[in-house]
Backbone atoms as SQL, in Angstrom:
CREATE TABLE atoms (id INTEGER PRIMARY KEY, chain TEXT, resi INTEGER, resn TEXT, atom TEXT, x REAL, y REAL, z REAL);
INSERT INTO atoms VALUES
  (1, 'A', 1, 'MET', 'N', 63.989, 98.053, 39.519),
  (2, 'A', 1, 'MET', 'CA', 64.751, 97.185, 40.383),
  (3, 'A', 1, 'MET', 'C', 65.350, 96.065, 39.546),
  (4, 'A', 2, 'GLY', 'N', 66.591, 95.688, 39.824),
  (5, 'A', 2, 'GLY', 'CA', 67.292, 94.683, 39.031),
  (6, 'A', 2, 'GLY', 'C', 66.803, 93.279, 39.306),
  (7, 'A', 3, 'ALA', 'N', 67.469, 92.333, 38.663),
  (8, 'A', 3, 'ALA', 'CA', 67.111, 90.924, 38.820),
  (9, 'A', 3, 'ALA', 'C', 67.319, 90.490, 40.268),
  (10, 'A', 4, 'THR', 'N', 66.483, 89.598, 40.713),
  (11, 'A', 4, 'THR', 'CA', 66.579, 89.073, 42.064),
  (12, 'A', 4, 'THR', 'C', 67.439, 87.834, 42.057),
  (13, 'A', 5, 'ARG', 'N', 68.413, 87.794, 42.930),
  (14, 'A', 5, 'ARG', 'CA', 69.285, 86.625, 43.060),
  (15, 'A', 5, 'ARG', 'C', 68.545, 85.581, 43.881),
  (16, 'A', 6, 'ILE', 'N', 68.379, 84.399, 43.308),
  (17, 'A', 6, 'ILE', 'CA', 67.691, 83.318, 44.002),
  (18, 'A', 6, 'ILE', 'C', 68.736, 82.310, 44.466),
  (19, 'A', 7, 'THR', 'N', 68.950, 82.256, 45.763),
  (20, 'A', 7, 'THR', 'CA', 69.874, 81.290, 46.344),
  (21, 'A', 7, 'THR', 'C', 69.149, 79.962, 46.547),
  (22, 'A', 8, 'TYR', 'N', 69.887, 78.951, 46.945),
  (23, 'A', 8, 'TYR', 'CA', 69.277, 77.662, 47.252),
  (24, 'A', 8, 'TYR', 'C', 68.223, 77.833, 48.350),
  (25, 'A', 9, 'GLN', 'N', 68.567, 78.579, 49.396),
  (26, 'A', 9, 'GLN', 'CA', 67.617, 78.811, 50.480),
  (27, 'A', 9, 'GLN', 'C', 66.393, 79.569, 49.977),
  (28, 'A', 10, 'GLY', 'N', 66.621, 80.553, 49.118),
  (29, 'A', 10, 'GLY', 'CA', 65.508, 81.301, 48.549),
  (30, 'A', 10, 'GLY', 'C', 64.595, 80.421, 47.725),
  (31, 'A', 11, 'ALA', 'N', 65.184, 79.511, 46.956),
  (32, 'A', 11, 'ALA', 'CA', 64.384, 78.575, 46.164),
  (33, 'A', 11, 'ALA', 'C', 63.565, 77.671, 47.076),
  (34, 'A', 12, 'CYS', 'N', 64.122, 77.280, 48.212),
  (35, 'A', 12, 'CYS', 'CA', 63.374, 76.463, 49.172),
  (36, 'A', 12, 'CYS', 'C', 62.172, 77.232, 49.718),
  (37, 'A', 13, 'VAL', 'N', 62.353, 78.512, 50.001),
  (38, 'A', 13, 'VAL', 'CA', 61.246, 79.350, 50.491),
  (39, 'A', 13, 'VAL', 'C', 60.170, 79.476, 49.416),
  (40, 'A', 14, 'LEU', 'N', 60.579, 79.743, 48.177),
  (41, 'A', 14, 'LEU', 'CA', 59.601, 79.832, 47.088),
  (42, 'A', 14, 'LEU', 'C', 58.854, 78.518, 46.913),
  (43, 'A', 15, 'GLN', 'N', 59.574, 77.398, 47.009),
  (44, 'A', 15, 'GLN', 'CA', 58.934, 76.093, 46.857),
  (45, 'A', 15, 'GLN', 'C', 57.920, 75.865, 47.972),
  (46, 'A', 16, 'ALA', 'N', 58.265, 76.232, 49.194),
  (47, 'A', 16, 'ALA', 'CA', 57.331, 76.080, 50.312),
  (48, 'A', 16, 'ALA', 'C', 56.063, 76.895, 50.060),
  (49, 'A', 17, 'LEU', 'N', 56.234, 78.120, 49.575),
  (50, 'A', 17, 'LEU', 'CA', 55.068, 78.956, 49.258),
  (51, 'A', 17, 'LEU', 'C', 54.239, 78.336, 48.147),
  (52, 'A', 18, 'SER', 'N', 54.891, 77.746, 47.159),
  (53, 'A', 18, 'SER', 'CA', 54.163, 77.141, 46.041),
  (54, 'A', 18, 'SER', 'C', 53.359, 75.925, 46.498),
  (55, 'A', 19, 'ARG', 'N', 53.754, 75.330, 47.605),
  (56, 'A', 19, 'ARG', 'CA', 53.037, 74.163, 48.149),
  (57, 'A', 19, 'ARG', 'C', 51.894, 74.575, 49.077),
  (58, 'A', 20, 'GLY', 'N', 51.662, 75.865, 49.180),
  (59, 'A', 20, 'GLY', 'CA', 50.523, 76.333, 49.963),
  (60, 'A', 20, 'GLY', 'C', 50.843, 76.821, 51.355),
  (61, 'A', 21, 'LEU', 'N', 52.088, 76.727, 51.770),
  (62, 'A', 21, 'LEU', 'CA', 52.439, 77.278, 53.073),
  (63, 'A', 21, 'LEU', 'C', 52.470, 78.795, 52.958),
  (64, 'A', 22, 'SER', 'N', 52.014, 79.480, 53.983),
  (65, 'A', 22, 'SER', 'CA', 51.948, 80.933, 53.840),
  (66, 'A', 22, 'SER', 'C', 52.472, 81.695, 55.046),
  (67, 'A', 23, 'TYR', 'N', 52.818, 81.008, 56.108),
  (68, 'A', 23, 'TYR', 'CA', 53.321, 81.681, 57.297),
  (69, 'A', 23, 'TYR', 'C', 54.783, 81.326, 57.506),
  (70, 'A', 24, 'GLY', 'N', 55.539, 82.281, 57.998),
  (71, 'A', 24, 'GLY', 'CA', 56.968, 82.092, 58.191),
  (72, 'A', 24, 'GLY', 'C', 57.310, 80.854, 58.998),
  (73, 'A', 25, 'PHE', 'N', 56.581, 80.627, 60.095),
  (74, 'A', 25, 'PHE', 'CA', 56.896, 79.470, 60.934),
  (75, 'A', 25, 'PHE', 'C', 56.701, 78.173, 60.163),
  (76, 'A', 26, 'ASP', 'N', 55.638, 78.083, 59.375),
  (77, 'A', 26, 'ASP', 'CA', 55.409, 76.871, 58.578),
  (78, 'A', 26, 'ASP', 'C', 56.523, 76.659, 57.563),
  (79, 'A', 27, 'ILE', 'N', 57.003, 77.749, 56.972),
  (80, 'A', 27, 'ILE', 'CA', 58.104, 77.672, 56.006),
  (81, 'A', 27, 'ILE', 'C', 59.378, 77.190, 56.702),
  (82, 'A', 28, 'MET', 'N', 59.617, 77.707, 57.906),
  (83, 'A', 28, 'MET', 'CA', 60.796, 77.276, 58.668),
  (84, 'A', 28, 'MET', 'C', 60.713, 75.786, 58.984),
  (85, 'A', 29, 'GLU', 'N', 59.528, 75.324, 59.374),
  (86, 'A', 29, 'GLU', 'CA', 59.350, 73.916, 59.709),
  (87, 'A', 29, 'GLU', 'C', 59.618, 73.008, 58.511),
  (88, 'A', 30, 'LEU', 'N', 59.080, 73.362, 57.339),
  (89, 'A', 30, 'LEU', 'CA', 59.244, 72.526, 56.151),
  (90, 'A', 30, 'LEU', 'C', 60.687, 72.523, 55.643),
  (91, 'A', 31, 'THR', 'N', 61.306, 73.696, 55.613),
  (92, 'A', 31, 'THR', 'CA', 62.630, 73.821, 55.004),
  (93, 'A', 31, 'THR', 'C', 63.780, 73.549, 55.970),
  (94, 'A', 32, 'GLY', 'N', 63.518, 73.653, 57.258),
  (95, 'A', 32, 'GLY', 'CA', 64.588, 73.513, 58.236),
  (96, 'A', 32, 'GLY', 'C', 65.455, 74.754, 58.347),
  (97, 'A', 33, 'LEU', 'N', 65.034, 75.831, 57.704),
  (98, 'A', 33, 'LEU', 'CA', 65.794, 77.081, 57.755),
  (99, 'A', 33, 'LEU', 'C', 65.410, 77.874, 59.005),
  (100, 'A', 34, 'PRO', 'N', 66.371, 78.594, 59.595),
  (101, 'A', 34, 'PRO', 'CA', 66.048, 79.395, 60.779),
  (102, 'A', 34, 'PRO', 'C', 65.315, 80.682, 60.404),
  (103, 'A', 35, 'SER', 'N', 64.669, 81.269, 61.394),
  (104, 'A', 35, 'SER', 'CA', 63.927, 82.515, 61.163),
  (105, 'A', 35, 'SER', 'C', 64.850, 83.614, 60.648),
  (106, 'A', 36, 'GLY', 'N', 66.111, 83.604, 61.076),
  (107, 'A', 36, 'GLY', 'CA', 67.075, 84.601, 60.626),
  (108, 'A', 36, 'GLY', 'C', 67.399, 84.501, 59.150),
  (109, 'A', 37, 'SER', 'N', 66.999, 83.406, 58.516),
  (110, 'A', 37, 'SER', 'CA', 67.136, 83.257, 57.062),
  (111, 'A', 37, 'SER', 'C', 65.803, 83.484, 56.358),
  (112, 'A', 38, 'VAL', 'N', 64.738, 82.869, 56.883),
  (113, 'A', 38, 'VAL', 'CA', 63.442, 82.900, 56.210),
  (114, 'A', 38, 'VAL', 'C', 62.878, 84.312, 56.102),
  (115, 'A', 39, 'TYR', 'N', 62.839, 85.040, 57.202),
  (116, 'A', 39, 'TYR', 'CA', 62.190, 86.358, 57.163),
  (117, 'A', 39, 'TYR', 'C', 62.943, 87.379, 56.305),
  (118, 'A', 40, 'PRO', 'N', 64.272, 87.426, 56.355),
  (119, 'A', 40, 'PRO', 'CA', 64.961, 88.328, 55.419),
  (120, 'A', 40, 'PRO', 'C', 64.727, 87.955, 53.954),
  (121, 'A', 41, 'ILE', 'N', 64.669, 86.656, 53.667),
  (122, 'A', 41, 'ILE', 'CA', 64.392, 86.216, 52.294),
  (123, 'A', 41, 'ILE', 'C', 63.005, 86.686, 51.880),
  (124, 'A', 42, 'LEU', 'N', 62.010, 86.484, 52.746),
  (125, 'A', 42, 'LEU', 'CA', 60.649, 86.911, 52.422),
  (126, 'A', 42, 'LEU', 'C', 60.576, 88.424, 52.198),
  (127, 'A', 43, 'ARG', 'N', 61.251, 89.198, 53.043),
  (128, 'A', 43, 'ARG', 'CA', 61.250, 90.665, 52.866),
  (129, 'A', 43, 'ARG', 'C', 61.892, 91.055, 51.537),
  (130, 'A', 44, 'ARG', 'N', 63.023, 90.422, 51.221),
  (131, 'A', 44, 'ARG', 'CA', 63.714, 90.742, 49.966),
  (132, 'A', 44, 'ARG', 'C', 62.846, 90.369, 48.766),
  (133, 'A', 45, 'PHE', 'N', 62.230, 89.207, 48.824),
  (134, 'A', 45, 'PHE', 'CA', 61.362, 88.775, 47.726),
  (135, 'A', 45, 'PHE', 'C', 60.158, 89.696, 47.586),
  (136, 'A', 46, 'GLU', 'N', 59.649, 90.192, 48.700),
  (137, 'A', 46, 'GLU', 'CA', 58.516, 91.121, 48.611),
  (138, 'A', 46, 'GLU', 'C', 58.957, 92.441, 47.977),
  (139, 'A', 47, 'GLU', 'N', 60.126, 92.924, 48.334),
  (140, 'A', 47, 'GLU', 'CA', 60.662, 94.152, 47.734),
  (141, 'A', 47, 'GLU', 'C', 60.836, 94.008, 46.227),
  (142, 'A', 48, 'HIS', 'N', 61.142, 92.796, 45.768),
  (143, 'A', 48, 'HIS', 'CA', 61.380, 92.537, 44.346),
  (144, 'A', 48, 'HIS', 'C', 60.149, 92.020, 43.610),
  (145, 'A', 49, 'GLY', 'N', 59.015, 91.947, 44.300),
  (146, 'A', 49, 'GLY', 'CA', 57.769, 91.573, 43.647),
  (147, 'A', 49, 'GLY', 'C', 57.562, 90.084, 43.423),
  (148, 'A', 50, 'LEU', 'N', 58.333, 89.237, 44.095),
  (149, 'A', 50, 'LEU', 'CA', 58.164, 87.789, 43.955),
  (150, 'A', 50, 'LEU', 'C', 57.108, 87.258, 44.911),
  (151, 'A', 51, 'VAL', 'N', 56.889, 88.008, 45.981),
  (152, 'A', 51, 'VAL', 'CA', 55.982, 87.601, 47.050),
  (153, 'A', 51, 'VAL', 'C', 55.136, 88.804, 47.446),
  (154, 'A', 52, 'GLU', 'N', 53.899, 88.540, 47.823),
  (155, 'A', 52, 'GLU', 'CA', 53.020, 89.555, 48.409),
  (156, 'A', 52, 'GLU', 'C', 52.671, 89.081, 49.805),
  (157, 'A', 53, 'SER', 'N', 52.333, 90.028, 50.679),
  (158, 'A', 53, 'SER', 'CA', 51.941, 89.624, 52.027),
  (159, 'A', 53, 'SER', 'C', 50.850, 90.537, 52.560),
  (160, 'A', 54, 'GLU', 'N', 50.169, 90.010, 53.565),
  (161, 'A', 54, 'GLU', 'CA', 49.185, 90.809, 54.291),
  (162, 'A', 54, 'GLU', 'C', 49.050, 90.210, 55.681),
  (163, 'A', 55, 'TRP', 'N', 48.697, 91.071, 56.614),
  (164, 'A', 55, 'TRP', 'CA', 48.496, 90.615, 57.979),
  (165, 'A', 55, 'TRP', 'C', 47.130, 89.970, 58.104),
  (166, 'A', 56, 'GLU', 'N', 47.062, 88.913, 58.887),
  (167, 'A', 56, 'GLU', 'CA', 45.765, 88.281, 59.119),
  (168, 'A', 56, 'GLU', 'C', 44.908, 89.187, 59.990),
  (169, 'A', 57, 'ASP', 'N', 43.642, 88.897, 60.026),
  (170, 'A', 57, 'ASP', 'CA', 42.684, 89.662, 60.810),
  (171, 'A', 57, 'ASP', 'C', 43.034, 89.581, 62.298),
  (172, 'A', 58, 'ALA', 'N', 43.055, 90.716, 62.960),
  (173, 'A', 58, 'ALA', 'CA', 43.422, 90.764, 64.376),
  (174, 'A', 58, 'ALA', 'C', 42.456, 89.956, 65.231),
  (175, 'A', 59, 'HIS', 'N', 41.187, 89.932, 64.863),
  (176, 'A', 59, 'HIS', 'CA', 40.194, 89.184, 65.641),
  (177, 'A', 59, 'HIS', 'C', 40.473, 87.681, 65.601),
  (178, 'A', 60, 'GLU', 'N', 40.919, 87.191, 64.442),
  (179, 'A', 60, 'GLU', 'CA', 41.245, 85.771, 64.307),
  (180, 'A', 60, 'GLU', 'C', 42.409, 85.396, 65.226),
  (181, 'A', 61, 'ALA', 'N', 43.440, 86.217, 65.216),
  (182, 'A', 61, 'ALA', 'CA', 44.602, 85.957, 66.070),
  (183, 'A', 61, 'ALA', 'C', 44.203, 86.037, 67.542),
  (184, 'A', 62, 'HIS', 'N', 43.415, 87.045, 67.889),
  (185, 'A', 62, 'HIS', 'CA', 42.991, 87.219, 69.273),
  (186, 'A', 62, 'HIS', 'C', 42.154, 86.017, 69.733),
  (187, 'A', 63, 'ALA', 'N', 41.267, 85.533, 68.852),
  (188, 'A', 63, 'ALA', 'CA', 40.432, 84.377, 69.187),
  (189, 'A', 63, 'ALA', 'C', 41.290, 83.132, 69.433),
  (190, 'A', 64, 'ASP', 'N', 42.411, 83.027, 68.734),
  (191, 'A', 64, 'ASP', 'CA', 43.330, 81.895, 68.918),
  (192, 'A', 64, 'ASP', 'C', 44.372, 82.157, 70.004),
  (193, 'A', 65, 'ARG', 'N', 44.288, 83.347, 70.640),
  (194, 'A', 65, 'ARG', 'CA', 45.198, 83.738, 71.733),
  (195, 'A', 65, 'ARG', 'C', 46.664, 83.703, 71.309),
  (196, 'A', 66, 'ARG', 'N', 46.932, 84.367, 70.195),
  (197, 'A', 66, 'ARG', 'CA', 48.311, 84.439, 69.690),
  (198, 'A', 66, 'ARG', 'C', 48.478, 85.747, 68.938),
  (199, 'A', 67, 'PRO', 'N', 49.728, 86.120, 68.651),
  (200, 'A', 67, 'PRO', 'CA', 49.969, 87.333, 67.849),
  (201, 'A', 67, 'PRO', 'C', 49.480, 87.146, 66.408),
  (202, 'A', 68, 'ARG', 'N', 49.227, 88.250, 65.756),
  (203, 'A', 68, 'ARG', 'CA', 48.850, 88.205, 64.338),
  (204, 'A', 68, 'ARG', 'C', 49.997, 87.617, 63.527),
  (205, 'A', 69, 'ARG', 'N', 49.634, 86.906, 62.456),
  (206, 'A', 69, 'ARG', 'CA', 50.637, 86.338, 61.554),
  (207, 'A', 69, 'ARG', 'C', 50.545, 87.056, 60.215),
  (208, 'A', 70, 'ARG', 'N', 51.676, 87.094, 59.549),
  (209, 'A', 70, 'ARG', 'CA', 51.732, 87.659, 58.205),
  (210, 'A', 70, 'ARG', 'C', 51.588, 86.520, 57.212),
  (211, 'A', 71, 'HIS', 'N', 50.679, 86.684, 56.275),
  (212, 'A', 71, 'HIS', 'CA', 50.367, 85.663, 55.276),
  (213, 'A', 71, 'HIS', 'C', 51.099, 86.033, 53.979),
  (214, 'A', 72, 'TYR', 'N', 51.932, 85.118, 53.458),
  (215, 'A', 72, 'TYR', 'CA', 52.714, 85.348, 52.240),
  (216, 'A', 72, 'TYR', 'C', 52.170, 84.491, 51.106),
  (217, 'A', 73, 'ARG', 'N', 52.283, 85.004, 49.882),
  (218, 'A', 73, 'ARG', 'CA', 51.888, 84.228, 48.698),
  (219, 'A', 73, 'ARG', 'C', 52.773, 84.637, 47.523),
  (220, 'A', 74, 'LEU', 'N', 52.973, 83.679, 46.631),
  (221, 'A', 74, 'LEU', 'CA', 53.764, 83.929, 45.426),
  (222, 'A', 74, 'LEU', 'C', 52.999, 84.821, 44.461),
  (223, 'A', 75, 'THR', 'N', 53.716, 85.662, 43.763),
  (224, 'A', 75, 'THR', 'CA', 53.158, 86.435, 42.660),
  (225, 'A', 75, 'THR', 'C', 53.462, 85.669, 41.370),
  (226, 'A', 76, 'PRO', 'N', 52.891, 86.065, 40.251),
  (227, 'A', 76, 'PRO', 'CA', 53.272, 85.434, 38.982),
  (228, 'A', 76, 'PRO', 'C', 54.778, 85.530, 38.724),
  (229, 'A', 77, 'THR', 'N', 55.381, 86.639, 39.090),
  (230, 'A', 77, 'THR', 'CA', 56.836, 86.790, 38.936),
  (231, 'A', 77, 'THR', 'C', 57.570, 85.778, 39.812),
  (232, 'A', 78, 'GLY', 'N', 57.080, 85.570, 41.030),
  (233, 'A', 78, 'GLY', 'CA', 57.677, 84.586, 41.925),
  (234, 'A', 78, 'GLY', 'C', 57.564, 83.179, 41.380),
  (235, 'A', 79, 'ARG', 'N', 56.427, 82.877, 40.770),
  (236, 'A', 79, 'ARG', 'CA', 56.252, 81.541, 40.159),
  (237, 'A', 79, 'ARG', 'C', 57.235, 81.341, 39.006),
  (238, 'A', 80, 'ALA', 'N', 57.435, 82.388, 38.215),
  (239, 'A', 80, 'ALA', 'CA', 58.387, 82.302, 37.103),
  (240, 'A', 80, 'ALA', 'C', 59.810, 82.114, 37.624),
  (241, 'A', 81, 'GLU', 'N', 60.162, 82.830, 38.684),
  (242, 'A', 81, 'GLU', 'CA', 61.499, 82.691, 39.273),
  (243, 'A', 81, 'GLU', 'C', 61.690, 81.295, 39.865),
  (244, 'A', 82, 'LEU', 'N', 60.638, 80.741, 40.469),
  (245, 'A', 82, 'LEU', 'CA', 60.724, 79.386, 41.007),
  (246, 'A', 82, 'LEU', 'C', 60.941, 78.381, 39.880),
  (247, 'A', 83, 'ALA', 'N', 60.244, 78.548, 38.772),
  (248, 'A', 83, 'ALA', 'CA', 60.414, 77.642, 37.625),
  (249, 'A', 83, 'ALA', 'C', 61.849, 77.720, 37.100),
  (250, 'A', 84, 'ALA', 'N', 62.385, 78.936, 37.003),
  (251, 'A', 84, 'ALA', 'CA', 63.763, 79.107, 36.527),
  (252, 'A', 84, 'ALA', 'C', 64.748, 78.467, 37.503),
  (253, 'A', 85, 'ALA', 'N', 64.500, 78.608, 38.799),
  (254, 'A', 85, 'ALA', 'CA', 65.379, 77.996, 39.798),
  (255, 'A', 85, 'ALA', 'C', 65.321, 76.478, 39.691),
  (256, 'A', 86, 'GLY', 'N', 64.144, 75.928, 39.412),
  (257, 'A', 86, 'GLY', 'CA', 64.002, 74.486, 39.223),
  (258, 'A', 86, 'GLY', 'C', 64.786, 73.990, 38.029),
  (259, 'A', 87, 'GLU', 'N', 64.783, 74.777, 36.963),
  (260, 'A', 87, 'GLU', 'CA', 65.570, 74.409, 35.777),
  (261, 'A', 87, 'GLU', 'C', 67.061, 74.415, 36.091),
  (262, 'A', 88, 'ARG', 'N', 67.511, 75.422, 36.840),
  (263, 'A', 88, 'ARG', 'CA', 68.930, 75.479, 37.223),
  (264, 'A', 88, 'ARG', 'C', 69.290, 74.288, 38.109),
  (265, 'A', 89, 'LEU', 'N', 68.400, 73.939, 39.020),
  (266, 'A', 89, 'LEU', 'CA', 68.653, 72.797, 39.892),
  (267, 'A', 89, 'LEU', 'C', 68.782, 71.512, 39.082),
  (268, 'A', 90, 'ALA', 'N', 67.923, 71.340, 38.092),
  (269, 'A', 90, 'ALA', 'CA', 67.997, 70.141, 37.242),
  (270, 'A', 90, 'ALA', 'C', 69.328, 70.089, 36.499),
  (271, 'A', 91, 'LEU', 'N', 69.789, 71.217, 35.993),
  (272, 'A', 91, 'LEU', 'CA', 71.085, 71.253, 35.311),
  (273, 'A', 91, 'LEU', 'C', 72.215, 70.899, 36.268),
  (274, 'A', 92, 'HIS', 'N', 72.166, 71.447, 37.478),
  (275, 'A', 92, 'HIS', 'CA', 73.214, 71.165, 38.461),
  (276, 'A', 92, 'HIS', 'C', 73.169, 69.709, 38.896),
  (277, 'A', 93, 'ARG', 'N', 71.967, 69.186, 39.071),
  (278, 'A', 93, 'ARG', 'CA', 71.824, 67.775, 39.459),
  (279, 'A', 93, 'ARG', 'C', 72.454, 66.884, 38.391),
  (280, 'A', 94, 'ASN', 'N', 72.174, 67.179, 37.129),
  (281, 'A', 94, 'ASN', 'CA', 72.755, 66.394, 36.036),
  (282, 'A', 94, 'ASN', 'C', 74.271, 66.508, 36.025),
  (283, 'A', 95, 'LEU', 'N', 74.783, 67.670, 36.308),
  (284, 'A', 95, 'LEU', 'CA', 76.226, 67.871, 36.353),
  (285, 'A', 95, 'LEU', 'C', 76.869, 66.953, 37.388),
  (286, 'A', 96, 'PHE', 'N', 76.236, 66.835, 38.550),
  (287, 'A', 96, 'PHE', 'CA', 76.792, 66.001, 39.602),
  (288, 'A', 96, 'PHE', 'C', 76.537, 64.519, 39.357),
  (289, 'A', 97, 'LEU', 'N', 75.394, 64.173, 38.820),
  (290, 'A', 97, 'LEU', 'CA', 75.067, 62.761, 38.621),
  (291, 'A', 97, 'LEU', 'C', 75.889, 62.110, 37.513),
  (292, 'A', 98, 'ASP', 'N', 76.241, 62.897, 36.484),
  (293, 'A', 98, 'ASP', 'CA', 77.022, 62.294, 35.398),
  (294, 'A', 98, 'ASP', 'C', 78.519, 62.444, 35.648),
  (295, 'A', 99, 'GLY', 'N', 78.890, 62.851, 36.827),
  (296, 'A', 99, 'GLY', 'CA', 80.296, 62.951, 37.185),
  (297, 'A', 99, 'GLY', 'C', 81.015, 64.128, 36.544),
  (298, 'A', 100, 'GLY', 'N', 80.263, 65.046, 35.955),
  (299, 'A', 100, 'GLY', 'CA', 80.877, 66.218, 35.337),
  (300, 'A', 100, 'GLY', 'C', 81.482, 65.932, 33.989),
  (301, 'A', 101, 'ARG', 'N', 81.170, 64.783, 33.396),
  (302, 'A', 101, 'ARG', 'CA', 81.732, 64.428, 32.080),
  (303, 'A', 101, 'ARG', 'C', 81.144, 65.320, 30.999),
  (304, 'A', 102, 'THR', 'N', 81.958, 65.612, 30.034),
  (305, 'A', 102, 'THR', 'CA', 81.497, 66.320, 28.845),
  (306, 'A', 102, 'THR', 'C', 81.731, 65.397, 27.661),
  (307, 'A', 103, 'GLU', 'N', 81.172, 65.740, 26.526),
  (308, 'A', 103, 'GLU', 'CA', 81.382, 64.905, 25.340),
  (309, 'A', 103, 'GLU', 'C', 82.853, 64.811, 24.998),
  (310, 'A', 104, 'GLU', 'N', 83.591, 65.911, 25.170),
  (311, 'A', 104, 'GLU', 'CA', 85.016, 65.887, 24.838),
  (312, 'A', 104, 'GLU', 'C', 85.758, 64.897, 25.732),
  (313, 'A', 105, 'ALA', 'N', 85.355, 64.836, 27.013),
  (314, 'A', 105, 'ALA', 'CA', 86.055, 63.952, 27.950),
  (315, 'A', 105, 'ALA', 'C', 85.739, 62.483, 27.688),
  (316, 'A', 106, 'THR', 'N', 84.569, 62.201, 27.118),
  (317, 'A', 106, 'THR', 'CA', 84.183, 60.817, 26.884),
  (318, 'A', 106, 'THR', 'C', 84.550, 60.331, 25.500),
  (319, 'A', 107, 'SER', 'N', 85.035, 61.205, 24.633),
  (320, 'A', 107, 'SER', 'CA', 85.383, 60.816, 23.249),
  (321, 'A', 107, 'SER', 'C', 86.748, 60.189, 23.189);
């Protein structure tokens, strides 16, 4: 499988997972992203090995009187992709903060 494209929204999902959130609803709450964005991102990341998931125990969900939830977690590959996305964000932030100046433009 080829490289996984990490969008800004995807990086937000990875960051939420890295902070210990593991359920889609919690990720939606933290990021402000709708379910129509979060769940497709999680599925795509799982297909590419950035995320692993498992269903919670049915008895636990039943005891709480709610449907079972899927628990997501970052893989080592997902952590590496998150680090790379953070580096790209820092470069982009610097580009905007310095007004896009280059050495040639300031000389």
